All heavy atoms as a GROMACS GRO file, in nm:
protein
  549
    1ILE      N    1   0.917   0.170   3.932
    1ILE     CA    2   1.057   0.189   3.894
    1ILE      C    3   1.145   0.150   4.012
    1ILE      O    4   1.110   0.176   4.127
    1ILE     CB    5   1.082   0.334   3.849
    1ILE    CG1    6   1.222   0.347   3.792
    1ILE    CG2    7   1.059   0.432   3.960
    1ILE    CD1    8   1.247   0.476   3.717
    2SER      N    9   1.255   0.084   3.981
    2SER     CA   10   1.353   0.056   4.085
    2SER      C   11   1.492   0.069   4.023
    2SER      O   12   1.509   0.047   3.903
    2SER     CB   13   1.333  -0.082   4.146
    2SER     OG   14   1.358  -0.182   4.050
    3VAL      N   15   1.587   0.104   4.107
    3VAL     CA   16   1.724   0.121   4.061
    3VAL      C   17   1.818   0.061   4.165
    3VAL      O   18   1.800   0.082   4.284
    3VAL     CB   19   1.756   0.270   4.032
    3VAL    CG1   20   1.748   0.354   4.156
    3VAL    CG2   21   1.889   0.286   3.965
    4SER      N   22   1.914  -0.020   4.117
    4SER     CA   23   2.017  -0.070   4.206
    4SER      C   24   2.137   0.023   4.191
    4SER      O   25   2.152   0.090   4.090
    4SER     CB   26   2.056  -0.213   4.170
    4SER     OG   27   2.131  -0.213   4.050
    5GLY      N   28   2.220   0.024   4.286
    5GLY     CA   29   2.333   0.115   4.287
    5GLY      C   30   2.324   0.193   4.416
    5GLY      O   31   2.226   0.264   4.438
    6GLU      N   32   2.423   0.174   4.500
    6GLU     CA   33   2.418   0.227   4.635
    6GLU      C   34   2.394   0.377   4.642
    6GLU      O   35   2.322   0.425   4.726
    6GLU     CB   36   2.550   0.191   4.704
    6GLU     CG   37   2.538   0.176   4.851
    6GLU     CD   38   2.665   0.116   4.908
    6GLU    OE1   39   2.689  -0.004   4.886
    6GLU    OE2   40   2.738   0.192   4.974
    7SER      N   41   2.454   0.451   4.552
    7SER     CA   42   2.441   0.597   4.559
    7SER      C   43   2.383   0.658   4.433
    7SER      O   44   2.410   0.772   4.398
    7SER     CB   45   2.579   0.658   4.587
    7SER     OG   46   2.668   0.621   4.484
    8VAL      N   47   2.299   0.580   4.364
    8VAL     CA   48   2.232   0.630   4.243
    8VAL      C   49   2.087   0.657   4.277
    8VAL      O   50   2.020   0.576   4.339
    8VAL     CB   51   2.243   0.529   4.128
    8VAL    CG1   52   2.164   0.574   4.007
    8VAL    CG2   53   2.389   0.507   4.090
    9THR      N   54   2.040   0.773   4.237
    9THR     CA   55   1.901   0.811   4.263
    9THR      C   56   1.833   0.852   4.134
    9THR      O   57   1.898   0.901   4.042
    9THR     CB   58   1.894   0.925   4.367
    9THR    OG1   59   1.759   0.946   4.404
    9THR    CG2   60   1.952   1.053   4.314
   10VAL      N   61   1.703   0.830   4.129
   10VAL     CA   62   1.622   0.877   4.017
   10VAL      C   63   1.581   1.020   4.049
   10VAL      O   64   1.520   1.046   4.153
   10VAL     CB   65   1.498   0.788   3.997
   10VAL    CG1   66   1.409   0.844   3.887
   10VAL    CG2   67   1.540   0.646   3.965
   11SER      N   68   1.618   1.114   3.962
   11SER     CA   69   1.585   1.254   3.989
   11SER      C   70   1.466   1.304   3.908
   11SER      O   71   1.409   1.408   3.941
   11SER     CB   72   1.707   1.343   3.964
   11SER     OG   73   1.749   1.333   3.830
   12ALA      N   74   1.427   1.232   3.802
   12ALA     CA   75   1.311   1.274   3.723
   12ALA      C   76   1.257   1.158   3.642
   12ALA      O   77   1.333   1.074   3.595
   12ALA     CB   78   1.348   1.388   3.630
   13ILE      N   79   1.126   1.156   3.627
   13ILE     CA   80   1.058   1.065   3.535
   13ILE      C   81   0.952   1.150   3.467
   13ILE      O   82   0.872   1.216   3.534
   13ILE     CB   83   0.989   0.948   3.608
   13ILE    CG1   84   1.089   0.870   3.692
   13ILE    CG2   85   0.918   0.856   3.509
   13ILE    CD1   86   1.024   0.769   3.784
   14LYS      N   87   0.951   1.150   3.333
   14LYS     CA   88   0.854   1.232   3.262
   14LYS      C   89   0.836   1.181   3.120
   14LYS      O   90   0.913   1.099   3.073
   14LYS     CB   91   0.898   1.378   3.259
   14LYS     CG   92   1.024   1.402   3.176
   14LYS     CD   93   1.065   1.549   3.181
   14LYS     CE   94   1.160   1.584   3.069
   14LYS     NZ   95   1.094   1.632   2.950
   15LYS      N   96   0.733   1.229   3.054
   15LYS     CA   97   0.715   1.200   2.912
   15LYS      C   98   0.821   1.275   2.833
   15LYS      O   99   0.860   1.386   2.870
   15LYS     CB  100   0.577   1.246   2.864
   15LYS     CG  101   0.467   1.152   2.899
   15LYS     CD  102   0.482   1.027   2.818
   15LYS     CE  103   0.363   0.937   2.827
   15LYS     NZ  104   0.394   0.804   2.777
   16ALA      N  105   0.868   1.216   2.725
   16ALA     CA  106   0.965   1.282   2.638
   16ALA      C  107   0.901   1.406   2.577
   16ALA      O  108   0.780   1.410   2.553
   16ALA     CB  109   1.011   1.187   2.529
   17GLU      N  110   0.981   1.509   2.554
   17GLU     CA  111   0.930   1.634   2.496
   17GLU      C  112   0.862   1.612   2.362
   17GLU      O  113   0.766   1.680   2.330
   17GLU     CB  114   1.044   1.736   2.481
   17GLU     CG  115   1.096   1.791   2.613
   17GLU     CD  116   0.996   1.875   2.689
   17GLU    OE1  117   0.919   1.951   2.626
   17GLU    OE2  118   0.993   1.864   2.811
   18ASP      N  119   0.911   1.515   2.284
   18ASP     CA  120   0.850   1.488   2.153
   18ASP      C  121   0.728   1.397   2.166
   18ASP      O  122   0.665   1.361   2.068
   18ASP     CB  123   0.951   1.430   2.055
   18ASP     CG  124   1.008   1.296   2.098
   18ASP    OD1  125   0.958   1.236   2.196
   18ASP    OD2  126   1.103   1.249   2.032
   19GLY      N  127   0.693   1.359   2.290
   19GLY     CA  128   0.577   1.275   2.314
   19GLY      C  129   0.597   1.129   2.280
   19GLY      O  130   0.504   1.050   2.287
   20ASP      N  131   0.718   1.091   2.243
   20ASP     CA  132   0.747   0.956   2.197
   20ASP      C  133   0.839   0.885   2.295
   20ASP      O  134   0.961   0.888   2.281
   20ASP     CB  135   0.811   0.964   2.058
   20ASP     CG  136   0.810   0.831   1.986
   20ASP    OD1  137   0.727   0.745   2.021
   20ASP    OD2  138   0.894   0.814   1.896
   21GLY      N  139   0.783   0.825   2.398
   21GLY     CA  140   0.863   0.756   2.500
   21GLY      C  141   0.866   0.831   2.631
   21GLY      O  142   0.801   0.935   2.648
   22ASP      N  143   0.943   0.778   2.724
   22ASP     CA  144   0.957   0.836   2.857
   22ASP      C  145   1.102   0.871   2.883
   22ASP      O  146   1.194   0.808   2.829
   22ASP     CB  147   0.911   0.736   2.964
   22ASP     CG  148   0.765   0.699   2.949
   22ASP    OD1  149   0.684   0.788   2.917
   22ASP    OD2  150   0.732   0.581   2.970
   23ILE      N  151   1.123   0.970   2.969
   23ILE     CA  152   1.256   1.014   3.009
   23ILE      C  153   1.276   0.978   3.157
   23ILE      O  154   1.190   1.005   3.240
   23ILE     CB  155   1.275   1.166   2.990
   23ILE    CG1  156   1.261   1.203   2.843
   23ILE    CG2  157   1.407   1.213   3.048
   23ILE    CD1  158   1.367   1.146   2.752
   24VAL      N  159   1.390   0.915   3.185
   24VAL     CA  160   1.430   0.886   3.323
   24VAL      C  161   1.567   0.949   3.343
   24VAL      O  162   1.659   0.925   3.264
   24VAL     CB  163   1.436   0.734   3.351
   24VAL    CG1  164   1.484   0.708   3.494
   24VAL    CG2  165   1.301   0.669   3.327
   25ARG      N  166   1.579   1.033   3.444
   25ARG     CA  167   1.707   1.098   3.473
   25ARG      C  168   1.759   1.045   3.606
   25ARG      O  169   1.686   1.039   3.704
   25ARG     CB  170   1.689   1.250   3.478
   25ARG     CG  171   1.820   1.325   3.481
   25ARG     CD  172   1.804   1.472   3.443
   25ARG     NE  173   1.764   1.483   3.303
   25ARG     CZ  174   1.659   1.553   3.260
   25ARG    NH1  175   1.583   1.619   3.343
   25ARG    NH2  176   1.630   1.557   3.132
   26LEU      N  177   1.887   1.005   3.607
   26LEU     CA  178   1.950   0.949   3.726
   26LEU      C  179   2.075   1.028   3.760
   26LEU      O  180   2.136   1.088   3.672
   26LEU     CB  181   1.989   0.803   3.703
   26LEU     CG  182   1.875   0.711   3.660
   26LEU    CD1  183   1.894   0.673   3.516
   26LEU    CD2  184   1.871   0.590   3.747
   27ALA      N  185   2.114   1.022   3.886
   27ALA     CA  186   2.236   1.090   3.931
   27ALA      C  187   2.312   0.998   4.026
   27ALA      O  188   2.253   0.933   4.112
   27ALA     CB  189   2.202   1.220   4.001
   28GLU      N  190   2.444   0.994   4.007
   28GLU     CA  191   2.533   0.920   4.098
   28GLU      C  192   2.586   1.022   4.198
   28GLU      O  193   2.644   1.123   4.159
   28GLU     CB  194   2.648   0.856   4.020
   28GLU     CG  195   2.724   0.750   4.096
   28GLU     CD  196   2.806   0.801   4.212
   28GLU    OE1  197   2.880   0.900   4.194
   28GLU    OE2  198   2.796   0.744   4.321
   29LEU      N  199   2.563   1.001   4.327
   29LEU     CA  200   2.586   1.104   4.429
   29LEU      C  201   2.710   1.087   4.516
   29LEU      O  202   2.747   1.181   4.586
   29LEU     CB  203   2.463   1.112   4.520
   29LEU     CG  204   2.330   1.140   4.449
   29LEU    CD1  205   2.216   1.132   4.549
   29LEU    CD2  206   2.334   1.272   4.378
   30ALA      N  207   2.776   0.972   4.511
   30ALA     CA  208   2.886   0.948   4.605
   30ALA      C  209   3.025   0.961   4.543
   30ALA      O  210   3.124   0.949   4.613
   30ALA     CB  211   2.872   0.809   4.667
   31GLY      N  212   3.031   0.984   4.413
   31GLY     CA  213   3.161   0.995   4.349
   31GLY      C  214   3.228   0.862   4.324
   31GLY      O  215   3.350   0.852   4.324
   32VAL      N  216   3.146   0.758   4.300
   32VAL     CA  217   3.198   0.623   4.280
   32VAL      C  218   3.141   0.566   4.151
   32VAL      O  219   3.020   0.570   4.129
   32VAL     CB  220   3.157   0.531   4.398
   32VAL    CG1  221   3.207   0.390   4.377
   32VAL    CG2  222   3.205   0.589   4.530
   33LYS      N  223   3.226   0.511   4.065
   33LYS     CA  224   3.180   0.445   3.944
   33LYS      C  225   3.094   0.326   3.984
   33LYS      O  226   3.131   0.250   4.074
   33LYS     CB  227   3.298   0.400   3.859
   33LYS     CG  228   3.259   0.334   3.731
   33LYS     CD  229   3.381   0.295   3.649
   33LYS     CE  230   3.339   0.222   3.524
   33LYS     NZ  231   3.453   0.183   3.442
   34GLN      N  232   2.980   0.308   3.917
   34GLN     CA  233   2.889   0.200   3.954
   34GLN      C  234   2.826   0.135   3.834
   34GLN      O  235   2.802   0.199   3.732
   34GLN     CB  236   2.777   0.254   4.044
   34GLN     CG  237   2.827   0.301   4.176
   34GLN     CD  238   2.715   0.317   4.275
   34GLN    OE1  239   2.628   0.231   4.285
   34GLN    NE2  240   2.717   0.425   4.347
   35ARG      N  241   2.796   0.008   3.849
   35ARG     CA  242   2.713  -0.065   3.753
   35ARG      C  243   2.571  -0.056   3.808
   35ARG      O  244   2.546  -0.088   3.924
   35ARG     CB  245   2.759  -0.210   3.745
   35ARG     CG  246   2.688  -0.290   3.639
   35ARG     CD  247   2.769  -0.416   3.609
   35ARG     NE  248   2.740  -0.480   3.484
   35ARG     CZ  249   2.761  -0.429   3.363
   35ARG    NH1  250   2.807  -0.308   3.350
   35ARG    NH2  251   2.733  -0.499   3.255
   36VAL      N  252   2.478  -0.015   3.724
   36VAL     CA  253   2.342   0.014   3.769
   36VAL      C  254   2.243  -0.076   3.694
   36VAL      O  255   2.258  -0.098   3.574
   36VAL     CB  256   2.308   0.163   3.742
   36VAL    CG1  257   2.165   0.194   3.782
   36VAL    CG2  258   2.405   0.253   3.813
   37LYS      N  259   2.142  -0.124   3.766
   37LYS     CA  260   2.030  -0.194   3.705
   37LYS      C  261   1.906  -0.109   3.727
   37LYS      O  262   1.874  -0.073   3.841
   37LYS     CB  263   2.010  -0.332   3.767
   37LYS     CG  264   2.110  -0.433   3.720
   37LYS     CD  265   2.075  -0.570   3.773
   37LYS     CE  266   2.182  -0.669   3.731
   37LYS     NZ  267   2.157  -0.801   3.788
   38LEU      N  268   1.838  -0.077   3.619
   38LEU     CA  269   1.715   0.002   3.624
   38LEU      C  270   1.600  -0.087   3.578
   38LEU      O  271   1.607  -0.148   3.472
   38LEU     CB  272   1.727   0.123   3.531
   38LEU     CG  273   1.600   0.205   3.508
   38LEU    CD1  274   1.559   0.278   3.635
   38LEU    CD2  275   1.620   0.303   3.394
   39ASN      N  276   1.498  -0.098   3.661
   39ASN     CA  277   1.377  -0.171   3.624
   39ASN      C  278   1.268  -0.067   3.603
   39ASN      O  279   1.234   0.006   3.696
   39ASN     CB  280   1.338  -0.270   3.734
   39ASN     CG  281   1.223  -0.358   3.691
   39ASN    OD1  282   1.120  -0.310   3.644
   39ASN    ND2  283   1.240  -0.488   3.707
   40TYR      N  284   1.218  -0.060   3.481
   40TYR     CA  285   1.117   0.041   3.447
   40TYR      C  286   1.003  -0.027   3.372
   40TYR      O  287   1.023  -0.078   3.261
   40TYR     CB  288   1.179   0.152   3.362
   40TYR     CG  289   1.085   0.266   3.331
   40TYR    CD1  290   1.049   0.355   3.431
   40TYR    CD2  291   1.031   0.282   3.206
   40TYR    CE1  292   0.961   0.460   3.405
   40TYR    CE2  293   0.944   0.386   3.179
   40TYR     CZ  294   0.910   0.474   3.278
   40TYR     OH  295   0.822   0.577   3.252
   41LEU      N  296   0.887  -0.030   3.432
   41LEU     CA  297   0.767  -0.089   3.372
   41LEU      C  298   0.792  -0.230   3.321
   41LEU      O  299   0.749  -0.267   3.212
   41LEU     CB  300   0.714   0.001   3.260
   41LEU     CG  301   0.673   0.142   3.302
   41LEU    CD1  302   0.630   0.222   3.180
   41LEU    CD2  303   0.563   0.139   3.407
   42GLY      N  304   0.865  -0.310   3.400
   42GLY     CA  305   0.889  -0.449   3.366
   42GLY      C  306   1.010  -0.475   3.279
   42GLY      O  307   1.047  -0.590   3.258
   43ASP      N  308   1.072  -0.372   3.227
   43ASP     CA  309   1.194  -0.388   3.146
   43ASP      C  310   1.315  -0.358   3.234
   43ASP      O  311   1.313  -0.264   3.313
   43ASP     CB  312   1.193  -0.292   3.026
   43ASP     CG  313   1.083  -0.325   2.928
   43ASP    OD1  314   1.069  -0.443   2.891
   43ASP    OD2  315   1.009  -0.232   2.888
   44GLU      N  316   1.422  -0.438   3.218
   44GLU     CA  317   1.542  -0.416   3.297
   44GLU      C  318   1.657  -0.375   3.206
   44GLU      O  319   1.679  -0.434   3.101
   44GLU     CB  320   1.580  -0.544   3.373
   44GLU     CG  321   1.696  -0.522   3.469
   44GLU     CD  322   1.720  -0.641   3.557
   44GLU    OE1  323   1.652  -0.652   3.660
   44GLU    OE2  324   1.806  -0.723   3.522
   45PHE      N  325   1.729  -0.272   3.248
   45PHE     CA  326   1.842  -0.218   3.174
   45PHE      C  327   1.963  -0.213   3.268
   45PHE      O  328   1.949  -0.176   3.384
   45PHE     CB  329   1.811  -0.078   3.123
   45PHE     CG  330   1.682  -0.069   3.046
   45PHE    CD1  331   1.566  -0.022   3.106
   45PHE    CD2  332   1.675  -0.112   2.914
   45PHE    CE1  333   1.447  -0.014   3.037
   45PHE    CE2  334   1.556  -0.104   2.844
   45PHE     CZ  335   1.442  -0.056   2.904
   46THR      N  336   2.080  -0.247   3.217
   46THR     CA  337   2.204  -0.242   3.295
   46THR      C  338   2.303  -0.153   3.223
   46THR      O  339   2.318  -0.161   3.101
   46THR     CB  340   2.263  -0.384   3.310
   46THR    OG1  341   2.164  -0.468   3.371
   46THR    CG2  342   2.387  -0.382   3.397
   47PHE      N  343   2.369  -0.065   3.299
   47PHE     CA  344   2.464   0.030   3.241
   47PHE      C  345   2.558   0.079   3.349
   47PHE      O  346   2.536   0.057   3.467
   47PHE     CB  347   2.390   0.148   3.175
   47PHE     CG  348   2.286   0.211   3.263
   47PHE    CD1  349   2.318   0.316   3.347
   47PHE    CD2  350   2.155   0.163   3.264
   47PHE    CE1  351   2.222   0.373   3.430
   47PHE    CE2  352   2.059   0.219   3.345
   47PHE     CZ  353   2.092   0.324   3.428
   48GLU      N  354   2.664   0.146   3.308
   48GLU     CA  355   2.763   0.203   3.399
   48GLU      C  356   2.734   0.351   3.423
   48GLU      O  357   2.686   0.420   3.332
   48GLU     CB  358   2.904   0.192   3.339
   48GLU     CG  359   2.952   0.051   3.315
   48GLU     CD  360   2.999  -0.018   3.441
   48GLU    OE1  361   3.048   0.050   3.533
   48GLU    OE2  362   2.985  -0.142   3.448
   49MET      N  363   2.765   0.396   3.542
   49MET     CA  364   2.759   0.540   3.573
   49MET      C  365   2.893   0.583   3.630
   49MET      O  366   2.948   0.516   3.718
   49MET     CB  367   2.646   0.574   3.670
   49MET     CG  368   2.510   0.565   3.602
   49MET     SD  369   2.377   0.641   3.697
   49MET     CE  370   2.412   0.814   3.679
   50ALA      N  371   2.946   0.693   3.581
   50ALA     CA  372   3.072   0.749   3.628
   50ALA      C  373   3.048   0.827   3.757
   50ALA      O  374   2.933   0.862   3.790
   50ALA     CB  375   3.130   0.842   3.522
   51PRO      N  376   3.153   0.857   3.831
   51PRO     CA  377   3.137   0.937   3.953
   51PRO      C  378   3.068   1.070   3.924
   51PRO      O  379   3.103   1.140   3.829
   51PRO     CB  380   3.282   0.959   4.000
   51PRO     CG  381   3.356   0.843   3.944
   51PRO     CD  382   3.292   0.814   3.811
   52PHE      N  383   2.967   1.100   4.002
   52PHE     CA  384   2.889   1.225   3.996
   52PHE      C  385   2.818   1.247   3.862
   52PHE      O  386   2.776   1.358   3.831
   52PHE     CB  387   2.976   1.347   4.030
   52PHE     CG  388   3.036   1.339   4.167
   52PHE    CD1  389   3.172   1.323   4.185
   52PHE    CD2  390   2.956   1.343   4.280
   52PHE    CE1  391   3.228   1.315   4.311
   52PHE    CE2  392   3.010   1.335   4.408
   52PHE     CZ  393   3.146   1.320   4.423
   53GLU      N  394   2.803   1.143   3.784
   53GLU     CA  395   2.738   1.157   3.653
   53GLU      C  396   2.588   1.177   3.667
   53GLU      O  397   2.523   1.118   3.753
   53GLU     CB  398   2.765   1.032   3.568
   53GLU     CG  399   2.702   1.038   3.431
   53GLU     CD  400   2.730   0.917   3.345
   53GLU    OE1  401   2.771   0.812   3.400
   53GLU    OE2  402   2.712   0.925   3.223
   54ILE      N  403   2.533   1.259   3.579
   54ILE     CA  404   2.389   1.271   3.560
   54ILE      C  405   2.360   1.209   3.425
   54ILE      O  406   2.420   1.246   3.325
   54ILE     CB  407   2.343   1.418   3.565
   54ILE    CG1  408   2.372   1.477   3.702
   54ILE    CG2  409   2.195   1.428   3.529
   54ILE    CD1  410   2.352   1.626   3.712
   55LYS      N  411   2.271   1.110   3.423
   55LYS     CA  412   2.242   1.037   3.300
   55LYS      C  413   2.094   1.054   3.266
   55LYS      O  414   2.008   1.038   3.352
   55LYS     CB  415   2.277   0.889   3.319
   55LYS     CG  416   2.278   0.809   3.191
   55LYS     CD  417   2.322   0.666   3.216
   55LYS     CE  418   2.469   0.650   3.238
   55LYS     NZ  419   2.553   0.646   3.120
   56THR      N  420   2.067   1.088   3.141
   56THR     CA  421   1.930   1.103   3.092
   56THR      C  422   1.904   0.991   2.992
   56THR      O  423   1.976   0.977   2.894
   56THR     CB  424   1.910   1.241   3.026
   56THR    OG1  425   1.942   1.343   3.121
   56THR    CG2  426   1.766   1.259   2.979
   57LEU      N  427   1.801   0.912   3.019
   57LEU     CA  428   1.768   0.796   2.937
   57LEU      C  429   1.630   0.813   2.876
   57LEU      O  430   1.537   0.859   2.943
   57LEU     CB  431   1.769   0.669   3.021
   57LEU     CG  432   1.896   0.641   3.100
   57LEU    CD1  433   1.874   0.524   3.195
   57LEU    CD2  434   2.012   0.617   3.007
   58LYS      N  435   1.617   0.776   2.748
   58LYS     CA  436   1.486   0.773   2.683
   58LYS      C  437   1.448   0.628   2.668
   58LYS      O  438   1.523   0.548   2.612
   58LYS     CB  439   1.493   0.842   2.547
   58LYS     CG  440   1.357   0.851   2.480
   58LYS     CD  441   1.365   0.934   2.352
   58LYS     CE  442   1.228   0.956   2.293
   58LYS     NZ  443   1.237   1.044   2.175
   59ILE      N  444   1.330   0.594   2.719
   59ILE     CA  445   1.281   0.457   2.713
   59ILE      C  446   1.155   0.454   2.627
   59ILE      O  447   1.061   0.530   2.651
   59ILE     CB  448   1.254   0.402   2.854
   59ILE    CG1  449   1.383   0.406   2.936
   59ILE    CG2  450   1.197   0.261   2.847
   59ILE    CD1  451   1.368   0.370   3.081
   60LYS      N  452   1.160   0.368   2.526
   60LYS     CA  453   1.047   0.359   2.431
   60LYS      C  454   1.035   0.214   2.384
   60LYS      O  455   1.135   0.156   2.339
   60LYS     CB  456   1.074   0.451   2.312
   60LYS     CG  457   0.972   0.443   2.203
   60LYS     CD  458   1.012   0.530   2.087
   60LYS     CE  459   0.930   0.496   1.966
   60LYS     NZ  460   0.978   0.562   1.846
   61ASN      N  461   0.919   0.157   2.397
   61ASN     CA  462   0.891   0.021   2.350
   61ASN      C  463   0.993  -0.081   2.400
   61ASN      O  464   1.039  -0.166   2.324
   61ASN     CB  465   0.885   0.018   2.197
   61ASN     CG  466   0.775   0.104   2.141
   61ASN    OD1  467   0.670   0.118   2.201
   61ASN    ND2  468   0.800   0.165   2.028
   62GLY      N  469   1.031  -0.071   2.527
   62GLY     CA  470   1.124  -0.168   2.585
   62GLY      C  471   1.269  -0.147   2.548
   62GLY      O  472   1.353  -0.229   2.581
   63ASN      N  473   1.300  -0.038   2.481
   63ASN     CA  474   1.438  -0.004   2.445
   63ASN      C  475   1.482   0.121   2.518
   63ASN      O  476   1.402   0.210   2.543
   63ASN     CB  477   1.450   0.017   2.294
   63ASN     CG  478   1.420  -0.108   2.217
   63ASN    OD1  479   1.481  -0.211   2.239
   63ASN    ND2  480   1.323  -0.101   2.128
   64MET      N  481   1.612   0.128   2.547
   64MET     CA  482   1.667   0.242   2.618
   64MET      C  483   1.777   0.305   2.534
   64MET      O  484   1.858   0.235   2.472
   64MET     CB  485   1.727   0.197   2.750
   64MET     CG  486   1.793   0.309   2.830
   64MET     SD  487   1.896   0.246   2.964
   64MET     CE  488   2.039   0.190   2.875
   65ALA      N  489   1.780   0.439   2.531
   65ALA     CA  490   1.888   0.511   2.464
   65ALA      C  491   1.929   0.628   2.555
   65ALA      O  492   1.843   0.693   2.614
   65ALA     CB  493   1.842   0.564   2.330
   66GLU      N  494   2.060   0.650   2.564
   66GLU     CA  495   2.107   0.766   2.639
   66GLU      C  496   2.093   0.889   2.551
   66GLU      O  497   2.130   0.887   2.434
   66GLU     CB  498   2.252   0.746   2.682
   66GLU     CG  499   2.300   0.854   2.777
   66GLU     CD  500   2.435   0.825   2.836
   66GLU    OE1  501   2.485   0.711   2.824
   66GLU    OE2  502   2.490   0.918   2.899
   67VAL      N  503   2.036   0.995   2.606
   67VAL     CA  504   2.019   1.122   2.534
   67VAL      C  505   2.078   1.233   2.618
   67VAL      O  506   2.106   1.215   2.736
   67VAL     CB  507   1.869   1.150   2.504
   67VAL    CG1  508   1.812   1.046   2.408
   67VAL    CG2  509   1.785   1.153   2.630
   68ASN      N  510   2.097   1.349   2.557
   68ASN     CA  511   2.150   1.461   2.636
   68ASN      C  512   2.036   1.527   2.713
   68ASN      O  513   1.919   1.489   2.700
   68ASN     CB  514   2.228   1.560   2.548
   68ASN     CG  515   2.142   1.627   2.445
   68ASN    OD1  516   2.022   1.643   2.461
   68ASN    ND2  517   2.204   1.666   2.334
   69ILE      N  518   2.069   1.627   2.791
   69ILE     CA  519   1.972   1.691   2.880
   69ILE      C  520   1.854   1.752   2.803
   69ILE      O  521   1.744   1.765   2.856
   69ILE     CB  522   2.042   1.793   2.972
   69ILE    CG1  523   1.952   1.833   3.088
   69ILE    CG2  524   2.084   1.916   2.896
   69ILE    CD1  525   1.979   1.758   3.212
   70THR      N  526   1.877   1.789   2.675
   70THR     CA  527   1.768   1.845   2.594
   70THR      C  528   1.697   1.738   2.513
   70THR      O  529   1.617   1.768   2.426
   70THR     CB  530   1.820   1.956   2.501
   70THR    OG1  531   1.919   1.901   2.413
   70THR    CG2  532   1.880   2.071   2.580
   71GLU      N  533   1.729   1.611   2.544
   71GLU     CA  534   1.665   1.493   2.486
   71GLU      C  535   1.694   1.473   2.339
   71GLU      O  536   1.616   1.411   2.267
   71GLU     CB  537   1.514   1.496   2.512
   71GLU     CG  538   1.480   1.502   2.659
   71GLU     CD  539   1.332   1.514   2.689
   71GLU    OE1  540   1.249   1.475   2.603
   71GLU    OE2  541   1.299   1.562   2.798
   72ASP      N  542   1.807   1.522   2.290
   72ASP     CA  543   1.848   1.501   2.150
   72ASP      C  544   1.922   1.369   2.138
   72ASP      O  545   1.994   1.330   2.223
   72ASP     CB  546   1.938   1.614   2.102
   72ASP     CG  547   1.861   1.744   2.090
   72ASP    OD1  548   1.740   1.740   2.061
   72ASP    OD2  549   1.924   1.849   2.110
   0.00000   0.00000   0.00000
């Protein structure tokens, strides 16, 4: 896994609670809006992060969807 974005960090990687896909949680730490590139198992995703945002992503079969903290 790799992430671009000067102040964006990956805070968690785990299997989804429903067992269908993976969860990647990221946090923007500097208070700056950023465009982020996430490379996960050969798939690349690009998205925006707001200042101090925590973003939870579900990745399944090369597709990414933003989900809430409880993975809904």
